[in-house]
MDAnalysis code that builds the backbone (N, CA, C; Angstrom):
import MDAnalysis as mda
import numpy as np

u = mda.Universe.empty(531, n_residues=177, atom_resindex=np.repeat(np.arange(177), 3), trajectory=True)
u.add_TopologyAttr("name", ["N", "CA", "C"] * 177)
u.add_TopologyAttr("resid", np.arange(1, 178))
u.add_TopologyAttr("resname", ["MET", "ALA", "GLU", "PRO", "ASP", "SER", "ILE", "ASP", "ARG", "HIS", "ILE", "ALA", "HIS", "TRP", "SER", "ARG", "GLU", "LEU", "PRO", "ASP", "LEU", "ASP", "PRO", "ARG", "THR", "GLU", "GLY", "ILE", "ILE", "THR", "ARG", "LEU", "GLN", "MET", "ILE", "VAL", "ARG", "ARG", "MET", "LYS", "ARG", "ASP", "LYS", "GLU", "SER", "GLY", "LEU", "LEU", "GLY", "THR", "GLY", "LEU", "LYS", "TYR", "TRP", "GLU", "PHE", "GLU", "VAL", "LEU", "HIS", "ARG", "LEU", "VAL", "ALA", "ALA", "GLY", "ALA", "PRO", "TYR", "ARG", "VAL", "ALA", "PRO", "THR", "ALA", "LEU", "ALA", "GLU", "TRP", "LEU", "ASP", "THR", "HIS", "PRO", "ALA", "THR", "MET", "THR", "SER", "ARG", "LEU", "ASP", "ARG", "LEU", "GLU", "GLN", "ALA", "GLY", "TYR", "ILE", "ALA", "ARG", "GLU", "HIS", "ASP", "PRO", "GLY", "ASP", "ARG", "ARG", "ARG", "LEU", "LEU", "VAL", "THR", "LEU", "THR", "GLY", "LEU", "GLY", "ARG", "GLU", "ARG", "TRP", "GLU", "ALA", "VAL", "MET", "GLY", "ARG", "ARG", "GLY", "GLU", "THR", "GLU", "ASP", "ARG", "MET", "LEU", "ALA", "VAL", "LEU", "ASP", "ASP", "GLY", "GLU", "GLN", "GLU", "ALA", "LEU", "ALA", "VAL", "LEU", "LEU", "ARG", "LYS", "LEU", "VAL", "ALA", "GLY", "ILE", "GLU", "ALA", "ASP", "GLY", "PRO", "PRO", "LEU", "MET", "PRO", "ASP", "TRP", "PRO", "ALA", "ALA", "ARG"])
u.atoms.positions = np.array([
    [6.116, -21.805, 23.413],
    [7.168, -20.809, 22.356],
    [7.111, -21.482, 21.039],
    [7.002, -20.438, 19.872],
    [7.288, -20.942, 18.646],
    [8.673, -21.464, 18.197],
    [8.592, -22.388, 17.230],
    [10.046, -22.789, 16.924],
    [10.841, -21.634, 16.478],
    [12.243, -21.850, 16.310],
    [13.148, -20.910, 16.092],
    [12.949, -20.349, 14.404],
    [13.337, -19.303, 14.061],
    [12.712, -18.868, 12.703],
    [14.256, -18.368, 12.073],
    [14.068, -17.916, 10.743],
    [15.272, -17.208, 10.028],
    [15.705, -16.093, 11.055],
    [14.885, -15.367, 11.331],
    [15.444, -13.830, 12.199],
    [15.973, -14.253, 13.364],
    [15.384, -15.327, 14.154],
    [16.387, -15.858, 15.412],
    [17.993, -16.131, 14.870],
    [18.233, -16.943, 13.681],
    [19.371, -17.098, 13.152],
    [20.133, -16.189, 12.581],
    [19.551, -15.017, 12.125],
    [20.038, -13.483, 11.763],
    [20.709, -12.879, 13.056],
    [19.872, -12.999, 14.326],
    [20.207, -12.424, 15.639],
    [21.297, -12.997, 16.116],
    [21.418, -14.476, 16.064],
    [22.332, -15.004, 16.643],
    [23.581, -14.759, 15.732],
    [23.662, -14.718, 14.497],
    [24.610, -14.178, 13.584],
    [25.260, -13.054, 14.067],
    [24.242, -11.837, 14.188],
    [24.786, -10.625, 14.277],
    [25.320, -10.386, 15.743],
    [24.681, -11.156, 16.935],
    [25.066, -11.055, 18.424],
    [26.318, -11.152, 18.232],
    [27.230, -12.149, 17.520],
    [28.382, -12.447, 17.828],
    [29.425, -11.236, 17.242],
    [28.962, -10.352, 16.193],
    [29.708, -9.310, 16.226],
    [29.177, -7.968, 16.588],
    [28.076, -8.009, 17.236],
    [27.510, -6.758, 17.866],
    [26.952, -7.253, 19.507],
    [27.982, -7.346, 20.220],
    [27.613, -8.047, 21.653],
    [26.448, -7.030, 22.352],
    [26.334, -5.870, 21.840],
    [25.194, -5.031, 22.519],
    [23.941, -5.156, 21.755],
    [23.859, -5.891, 21.022],
    [22.681, -6.031, 20.101],
    [21.630, -6.280, 21.085],
    [20.296, -5.656, 21.068],
    [19.147, -6.232, 21.729],
    [18.615, -7.220, 20.987],
    [18.610, -8.617, 21.376],
    [17.661, -9.578, 20.410],
    [16.380, -8.995, 20.404],
    [15.605, -8.801, 21.099],
    [14.124, -8.579, 21.224],
    [13.978, -7.223, 20.198],
    [14.461, -6.297, 20.231],
    [14.375, -4.945, 19.442],
    [14.640, -5.430, 17.983],
    [16.193, -6.155, 17.796],
    [16.298, -6.587, 16.745],
    [15.036, -7.505, 16.153],
    [14.597, -8.348, 16.594],
    [13.803, -9.572, 16.340],
    [12.307, -8.935, 16.001],
    [11.968, -7.933, 16.657],
    [10.458, -7.441, 16.221],
    [10.793, -6.455, 15.184],
    [12.042, -5.759, 14.976],
    [12.084, -4.931, 13.954],
    [12.645, -5.668, 12.593],
    [13.350, -6.641, 12.632],
    [13.741, -7.516, 11.555],
    [12.580, -8.071, 11.066],
    [11.868, -8.553, 11.763],
    [10.452, -9.224, 11.528],
    [9.745, -8.427, 10.798],
    [9.197, -7.189, 11.406],
    [8.403, -6.268, 10.832],
    [9.153, -5.934, 9.012],
    [10.249, -5.930, 9.098],
    [10.819, -5.351, 7.803],
    [10.733, -6.713, 6.645],
    [11.038, -7.821, 7.273],
    [10.489, -8.683, 6.251],
    [9.375, -9.319, 5.769],
    [8.599, -9.088, 6.841],
    [7.085, -9.117, 6.535],
    [6.689, -8.297, 5.665],
    [6.892, -6.979, 5.700],
    [6.635, -5.791, 4.739],
    [7.387, -6.354, 3.400],
    [8.586, -6.551, 3.209],
    [9.127, -7.118, 2.136],
    [8.288, -8.237, 1.527],
    [7.867, -9.175, 2.055],
    [7.567, -10.203, 1.581],
    [6.156, -10.005, 1.174],
    [5.372, -8.887, 1.902],
    [3.911, -8.549, 1.353],
    [3.939, -7.813, -0.230],
    [5.439, -6.898, -0.059],
    [5.288, -6.096, -1.249],
    [5.364, -6.879, -2.609],
    [6.394, -8.065, -2.188],
    [6.526, -9.270, -3.346],
    [5.242, -9.951, -3.662],
    [4.446, -10.344, -2.614],
    [3.278, -10.855, -2.991],
    [2.447, -9.856, -3.875],
    [2.125, -8.670, -3.204],
    [1.380, -7.681, -3.778],
    [1.881, -7.531, -5.418],
    [3.052, -7.780, -5.505],
    [3.589, -7.567, -7.052],
    [3.167, -8.458, -7.871],
    [3.242, -9.607, -7.227],
    [2.952, -10.960, -7.931],
    [1.656, -11.206, -8.210],
    [0.931, -10.395, -7.151],
    [-0.849, -10.588, -7.271],
    [-1.264, -10.040, -8.566],
    [-0.435, -9.131, -9.479],
    [-0.529, -8.260, -10.263],
    [-0.317, -9.168, -11.640],
    [0.147, -10.230, -11.515],
    [0.194, -10.762, -12.864],
    [-0.868, -11.572, -13.143],
    [-1.088, -11.630, -14.760],
    [-2.443, -11.725, -15.083],
    [-3.658, -10.764, -15.027],
    [-3.262, -9.518, -14.340],
    [-4.394, -8.514, -14.475],
    [-4.143, -7.730, -15.173],
    [-3.150, -7.645, -15.974],
    [-2.850, -6.619, -16.788],
    [-2.428, -5.243, -16.292],
    [-2.148, -5.285, -15.268],
    [-1.956, -3.949, -14.375],
    [-0.196, -3.941, -14.329],
    [0.414, -2.808, -14.285],
    [1.772, -2.884, -13.452],
    [1.455, -2.161, -11.791],
    [2.465, -2.421, -10.786],
    [2.412, -1.695, -9.853],
    [1.995, -0.532, -9.913],
    [2.524, 0.560, -10.647],
    [2.374, 2.022, -10.258],
    [1.028, 2.236, -11.222],
    [0.488, 1.479, -12.137],
    [-1.043, 1.793, -12.509],
    [-2.074, 1.257, -11.350],
    [-1.724, 0.493, -10.810],
    [-2.635, -0.089, -9.569],
    [-2.617, 1.139, -8.676],
    [-1.505, 1.487, -8.161],
    [-1.450, 2.664, -7.494],
    [-2.373, 3.789, -7.972],
    [-2.044, 4.270, -9.068],
    [-2.869, 5.340, -9.506],
    [-4.697, 4.852, -9.574],
    [-4.834, 3.913, -9.879],
    [-6.367, 3.374, -9.632],
    [-6.856, 3.386, -8.214],
    [-5.941, 3.006, -7.614],
    [-6.279, 2.810, -6.078],
    [-6.313, 4.517, -5.291],
    [-5.617, 5.283, -5.879],
    [-5.911, 6.508, -5.151],
    [-7.429, 7.248, -5.924],
    [-7.528, 6.805, -6.970],
    [-8.792, 7.340, -7.389],
    [-9.868, 6.794, -6.843],
    [-9.818, 5.456, -6.419],
    [-10.849, 4.765, -5.699],
    [-11.039, 5.364, -4.291],
    [-9.685, 5.831, -3.426],
    [-9.928, 6.130, -2.164],
    [-10.343, 7.623, -2.533],
    [-10.238, 8.228, -3.516],
    [-10.712, 9.834, -3.381],
    [-12.437, 9.683, -3.402],
    [-13.073, 8.589, -3.272],
    [-14.444, 8.694, -3.364],
    [-15.156, 8.977, -4.570],
    [-16.350, 8.476, -4.417],
    [-17.041, 8.815, -5.773],
    [-17.250, 10.400, -5.932],
    [-17.285, 10.913, -6.804],
    [-17.237, 10.150, -8.510],
    [-15.994, 9.740, -8.845],
    [-14.807, 9.194, -8.086],
    [-13.690, 9.000, -8.381],
    [-12.929, 9.703, -9.461],
    [-12.807, 11.038, -9.155],
    [-12.371, 12.221, -9.765],
    [-11.324, 12.923, -9.116],
    [-10.176, 13.298, -9.476],
    [-9.239, 13.910, -8.967],
    [-8.352, 14.925, -9.963],
    [-7.668, 15.826, -9.576],
    [-6.979, 16.568, -10.205],
    [-5.564, 15.871, -10.328],
    [-4.865, 15.860, -11.664],
    [-3.880, 15.291, -11.706],
    [-2.661, 15.608, -10.908],
    [-2.540, 16.992, -10.301],
    [-1.543, 17.115, -9.482],
    [-1.658, 16.683, -7.964],
    [-3.303, 16.532, -7.645],
    [-3.230, 15.680, -6.372],
    [-2.517, 14.256, -6.522],
    [-3.022, 13.572, -7.518],
    [-2.352, 12.141, -7.877],
    [-0.891, 12.439, -7.610],
    [-0.051, 13.225, -8.470],
    [1.078, 13.236, -8.427],
    [1.689, 13.529, -6.978],
    [0.866, 14.067, -6.340],
    [1.534, 14.560, -4.619],
    [1.236, 13.240, -3.938],
    [-0.136, 12.813, -3.789],
    [-0.189, 11.299, -3.516],
    [0.564, 10.114, -3.549],
    [1.114, 10.249, -4.698],
    [1.940, 9.171, -5.362],
    [3.546, 9.522, -5.049],
    [3.804, 10.686, -4.717],
    [4.979, 11.382, -4.691],
    [5.828, 11.113, -6.050],
    [5.167, 11.898, -6.941],
    [5.601, 11.464, -8.672],
    [5.559, 12.836, -9.148],
    [6.724, 12.953, -10.061],
    [6.765, 14.379, -10.623],
    [5.612, 14.346, -11.311],
    [5.320, 15.798, -11.730],
    [3.884, 16.050, -12.583],
    [4.177, 15.498, -13.802],
    [5.227, 15.580, -14.470],
    [5.849, 14.998, -16.060],
    [5.411, 13.478, -15.971],
    [5.908, 12.956, -14.838],
    [5.896, 11.526, -14.983],
    [4.360, 10.935, -14.806],
    [3.649, 12.132, -13.852],
    [2.536, 11.788, -13.691],
    [1.549, 11.796, -15.091],
    [1.766, 12.530, -16.005],
    [1.387, 12.912, -17.160],
    [1.243, 11.876, -18.189],
    [2.674, 11.331, -18.423],
    [2.974, 10.167, -19.091],
    [2.165, 8.992, -18.791],
    [2.160, 8.791, -17.179],
    [1.354, 7.665, -16.729],
    [0.190, 7.922, -17.041],
    [-0.603, 8.795, -16.962],
    [-2.154, 9.006, -17.268],
    [-2.459, 8.845, -18.619],
    [-1.384, 9.283, -19.555],
    [-1.485, 9.037, -21.055],
    [-1.584, 7.437, -21.235],
    [-0.843, 6.912, -20.646],
    [-1.048, 5.163, -20.809],
    [-2.003, 4.588, -20.251],
    [-2.436, 4.909, -19.172],
    [-3.787, 4.533, -18.592],
    [-5.192, 4.972, -19.213],
    [-5.268, 6.008, -19.857],
    [-6.331, 6.589, -20.596],
    [-6.298, 5.807, -22.092],
    [-4.885, 5.634, -22.405],
    [-4.980, 4.514, -23.669],
    [-5.744, 3.244, -23.607],
    [-5.477, 2.796, -22.317],
    [-5.768, 1.208, -21.779],
    [-7.395, 1.440, -21.028],
    [-7.759, 2.591, -21.459],
    [-9.313, 2.633, -20.854],
    [-9.412, 2.412, -19.612],
    [-8.609, 2.947, -18.583],
    [-8.764, 2.821, -17.200],
    [-8.960, 4.015, -16.590],
    [-8.754, 4.977, -17.231],
    [-9.034, 6.332, -16.830],
    [-9.726, 7.385, -18.037],
    [-10.202, 8.253, -17.675],
    [-10.645, 9.576, -18.370],
    [-10.396, 10.903, -18.093],
    [-9.737, 11.609, -19.020],
    [-9.509, 13.135, -18.480],
    [-10.566, 13.864, -19.111],
    [-10.980, 14.733, -18.376],
    [-11.990, 15.573, -18.658],
    [-11.731, 17.016, -18.326],
    [-12.296, 18.055, -18.673],
    [-12.309, 19.428, -18.030],
    [-13.033, 19.463, -17.015],
    [-12.877, 20.193, -15.873],
    [-13.598, 20.355, -14.541],
    [-14.883, 21.344, -15.157],
    [-15.963, 21.002, -14.983],
    [-17.206, 21.629, -15.080],
    [-17.266, 23.090, -14.503],
    [-16.404, 23.341, -13.426],
    [-16.539, 24.336, -12.488],
    [-15.556, 25.238, -12.942],
    [-14.517, 24.724, -13.617],
    [-13.337, 25.618, -14.278],
    [-12.826, 24.963, -15.309],
    [-13.193, 25.177, -16.608],
    [-12.595, 24.526, -17.774],
    [-11.108, 24.459, -17.750],
    [-10.284, 25.382, -17.365],
    [-9.020, 25.476, -17.481],
    [-8.275, 24.199, -16.841],
    [-8.967, 23.594, -15.919],
    [-8.473, 22.735, -15.062],
    [-9.014, 21.229, -15.730],
    [-7.987, 20.236, -15.430],
    [-8.117, 18.984, -15.802],
    [-8.696, 18.091, -14.755],
    [-9.665, 16.991, -14.778],
    [-9.783, 16.023, -13.640],
    [-9.599, 14.582, -14.475],
    [-8.926, 13.674, -13.761],
    [-8.836, 12.373, -14.110],
    [-9.927, 11.491, -13.389],
    [-10.635, 10.545, -14.020],
    [-11.835, 10.121, -13.734],
    [-11.652, 8.496, -13.988],
    [-11.783, 7.767, -12.808],
    [-11.817, 6.162, -12.945],
    [-12.984, 5.817, -13.931],
    [-12.589, 4.979, -14.968],
    [-13.287, 4.339, -15.714],
    [-14.260, 2.891, -15.195],
    [-15.252, 2.379, -15.762],
    [-15.634, 1.212, -15.089],
    [-14.771, -0.033, -15.429],
    [-13.739, 0.272, -16.408],
    [-12.770, -0.801, -16.689],
    [-11.825, -0.682, -15.692],
    [-11.444, 0.667, -15.072],
    [-10.094, 0.650, -14.366],
    [-10.723, 0.199, -12.838],
    [-11.909, 0.423, -12.782],
    [-12.499, -0.076, -11.563],
    [-12.525, -1.661, -11.219],
    [-13.110, -2.236, -12.432],
    [-12.815, -3.676, -12.634],
    [-11.482, -4.047, -12.256],
    [-10.530, -3.590, -12.875],
    [-9.411, -4.224, -12.866],
    [-8.811, -3.865, -11.221],
    [-9.191, -2.761, -10.750],
    [-8.582, -2.462, -9.379],
    [-9.409, -3.408, -8.440],
    [-10.646, -3.924, -8.829],
    [-11.208, -4.759, -7.902],
    [-10.618, -6.155, -8.068],
    [-10.093, -6.429, -9.004],
    [-9.594, -7.959, -9.213],
    [-8.146, -7.915, -8.620],
    [-7.667, -6.907, -8.416],
    [-6.306, -6.862, -7.985],
    [-6.563, -7.169, -6.188],
    [-7.776, -6.226, -6.080],
    [-8.040, -6.045, -4.405],
    [-8.395, -7.608, -4.034],
    [-9.096, -8.256, -4.544],
    [-9.451, -9.311, -4.293],
    [-8.487, -10.479, -4.028],
    [-7.491, -10.417, -4.979],
    [-6.109, -11.337, -4.973],
    [-5.396, -10.844, -3.741],
    [-5.353, -9.776, -3.226],
    [-4.744, -9.133, -2.053],
    [-5.150, -9.622, -0.860],
    [-6.429, -9.629, -0.764],
    [-7.264, -10.042, 0.374],
    [-7.103, -11.565, 0.771],
    [-7.080, -12.089, -0.487],
    [-6.616, -13.718, -0.498],
    [-5.453, -14.132, 0.095],
    [-4.450, -13.221, -0.207],
    [-2.911, -13.430, -0.041],
    [-2.870, -13.104, 1.217],
    [-3.355, -11.980, 1.528],
    [-3.310, -11.400, 3.388],
    [-3.781, -12.423, 4.349],
    [-5.053, -13.063, 3.975],
    [-5.783, -13.973, 4.747],
    [-4.909, -15.205, 4.786],
    [-4.329, -15.728, 3.598],
    [-3.435, -16.948, 4.085],
    [-2.326, -16.466, 4.929],
    [-1.542, -15.225, 4.777],
    [-0.579, -14.915, 5.560],
    [-0.976, -14.852, 7.187],
    [-2.059, -14.458, 7.355],
    [-2.455, -14.513, 8.750],
    [-3.070, -15.648, 9.195],
    [-3.462, -16.664, 8.452],
    [-3.883, -18.026, 8.719],
    [-3.069, -18.608, 9.929],
    [-2.175, -18.306, 10.221],
    [-1.385, -19.020, 11.114],
    [-1.633, -18.822, 12.532],
    [-2.432, -17.533, 12.496],
    [-2.769, -17.002, 13.926],
    [-4.208, -17.238, 13.953],
    [-4.594, -17.792, 15.428],
    [-6.120, -17.787, 15.451],
    [-6.643, -16.397, 15.468],
    [-8.174, -16.365, 15.767],
    [-8.778, -14.819, 15.915],
    [-8.370, -13.989, 17.096],
    [-8.042, -14.907, 18.264],
    [-7.446, -13.949, 19.193],
    [-6.194, -13.691, 19.261],
    [-5.132, -14.543, 18.389],
    [-3.830, -13.880, 18.244],
    [-3.796, -12.698, 17.073],
    [-4.722, -12.789, 16.368],
    [-5.392, -11.808, 15.398],
    [-5.463, -10.427, 15.751],
    [-6.451, -10.562, 17.013],
    [-6.929, -9.459, 17.535],
    [-5.840, -8.865, 18.554],
    [-5.169, -9.547, 18.990],
    [-3.784, -9.193, 19.904],
    [-2.634, -8.395, 19.151],
    [-2.278, -8.811, 17.861],
    [-1.482, -8.422, 17.163],
    [-2.094, -7.142, 16.727],
    [-3.368, -7.199, 16.319],
    [-3.738, -5.736, 15.879],
    [-3.878, -4.633, 17.107],
    [-4.099, -4.868, 18.194],
    [-4.009, -4.118, 19.111],
    [-2.671, -3.843, 19.615],
    [-1.707, -4.653, 19.439],
    [-0.333, -4.288, 19.543],
    [0.290, -3.189, 18.421],
    [0.057, -3.541, 17.252],
    [0.382, -2.673, 16.208],
    [-0.096, -1.483, 16.266],
    [-1.505, -1.314, 16.663],
    [-1.906, -0.031, 16.598],
    [-1.418, 0.787, 17.554],
    [-1.053, 0.363, 18.859],
    [-0.547, 0.964, 20.051],
    [1.019, 1.376, 19.439],
    [1.669, 0.633, 18.548],
    [2.816, 0.889, 18.370],
    [2.838, 2.129, 17.166],
    [1.503, 2.003, 16.325],
    [1.610, 3.119, 15.134],
    [1.196, 4.491, 16.235],
    [0.134, 4.474, 17.289],
    [0.105, 5.502, 17.894],
    [1.118, 6.135, 18.516],
    [2.066, 5.426, 19.218],
    [3.306, 6.151, 19.661],
    [4.123, 6.632, 18.553],
    [4.214, 6.064, 17.344],
    [5.044, 6.704, 16.431],
    [4.776, 8.146, 15.940],
    [3.396, 8.269, 15.686],
    [2.613, 8.963, 15.117],
    [2.300, 10.359, 16.401],
    [2.651, 9.959, 17.761],
    [2.616, 10.846, 18.575],
    [3.990, 11.741, 18.531],
    [5.182, 11.292, 18.014],
    [6.022, 11.838, 17.757],
    [6.329, 12.628, 16.384],
    [5.559, 12.400, 15.414],
    [5.908, 12.909, 14.282],
    [4.105, 12.745, 13.275],
    [4.596, 12.919, 12.126],
    [3.399, 12.907, 11.019],
    [2.558, 11.524, 11.154],
    [1.145, 11.502, 10.655],
    [0.808, 10.591, 10.414],
    [1.272, 9.457, 9.538],
    [1.373, 7.979, 9.837],
    [1.847, 7.054, 9.163],
    [1.119, 7.124, 7.303],
    [-0.380, 7.488, 7.804],
    [-1.164, 6.986, 6.419],
    [-1.769, 8.368, 6.252],
    [-2.048, 8.986, 5.093],
    [-2.923, 10.103, 4.736],
    [-4.109, 9.912, 4.989],
    [-4.911, 10.874, 5.151],
    [-6.282, 10.933, 5.204],
    [-6.774, 11.184, 3.934],
    [-7.517, 9.870, 3.484],
    [-7.965, 10.056, 2.096],
    [-9.216, 11.051, 1.929],
    [-9.185, 11.906, 0.876],
    [-10.463, 12.928, 0.526],
    [-11.415, 12.411, 1.100],
    [-11.729, 11.413, 0.581],
    [-13.638, 10.795, 0.809],
    [-13.750, 10.757, 2.395],
    [-12.452, 10.577, 3.394],
    [-12.556, 10.692, 4.835],
    [-13.026, 11.759, 5.371],
    [-12.741, 12.943, 4.781],
    [-12.613, 13.921, 5.285],
    [-14.089, 14.532, 5.324],
])
């Protein structure tokens, strides 16, 4: 068994106040929450030196996820990012000024605008993705290959159970359809 961690101390503290607290459930859920919090912090710090803000990366990420030719309507981006259309317009203005995206009329319908990822935008996205991969590899390095596989299987089972009672946790990317 692994050495006690900060979550074990958290559980011991709250068990005194909540005698019916299930330590196993509390341990699983709290560990997942703290890992996600740490990963978010690491992702944000991974942006340092790339010239991108978190929201900028997220827009570029959605454009790449859309698949070649990496072109999407602004309304779809706003929906995917759960952002108000006016906010998205302002963000796209800033990304276009930085050279990360271009806006152009849809060749099939000149009334409609499309947002296209530029080469510079793709370069910035790839730089961040490389850093994220390194960070994630370091985080998982405490587990051997078999442990990583077992964790992947268990998390997949957990997600499948959650999704059986509700909507998917991840959207289908347009390129995957």
